[in-house]
C-alpha positions in Angstrom: 96.3 145.6 82.2 95.8 142.4 84.4 93.1 140.6 84.0 90.7 140.2 87.1 89.5 136.4 88.3 86.1 135.3 89.1 85.8 135.0 92.9 85.0 131.6 92.3 87.9 130.6 90.2 90.2 127.5 90.8 93.1 126.8 89.1 93.4 123.6 87.2 96.5 122.4 89.0 98.8 123.8 91.5 97.1 121.8 94.3 98.2 119.0 95.9 95.6 117.1 97.6 92.6 117.6 95.9 90.4 115.5 98.0 90.7 113.7 101.3 92.1 110.5 100.4 94.9 112.2 98.6 95.8 114.2 102.1 95.6 110.6 104.0 97.6 109.1 101.2 100.5 112.2 101.6 100.3 111.9 105.4 101.7 108.0 105.1 104.3 109.4 102.8 105.3 111.7 105.3 105.4 109.3 107.7 107.6 107.1 106.2 110.1 109.8 105.2 113.7 108.9 105.6 115.9 111.4 107.6 118.9 113.2 106.4 120.8 110.9 108.5 119.7 107.9 107.2 120.3 109.2 103.5 123.9 109.6 104.5 124.4 106.6 106.4 122.5 103.8 104.5 122.1 105.0 100.5 125.2 107.7 100.4 123.2 110.6 99.3 122.9 113.6 100.2 119.9 116.0 101.3 119.3 119.3 99.3 121.4 122.1 101.0 119.9 124.7 103.5 117.9 127.0 101.3 117.3 129.8 104.4 120.0 130.1 107.2 118.4 132.3 110.3 120.0 135.6 110.8 122.1 135.6 114.2 121.8 138.8 116.2 
């Protein structure tokens, strides 16, 4: 039997940015993120493999 959650329930974890300050900081981090090309050329690292390939029709 599944337990029903209160409609106002908020989990203790699972939220990426609990406030506006964190949202702004995450935005700044994303702006400065290295591209896959930079990772390969400057750091000799490879990005994660593609998880989903579009289907050819």
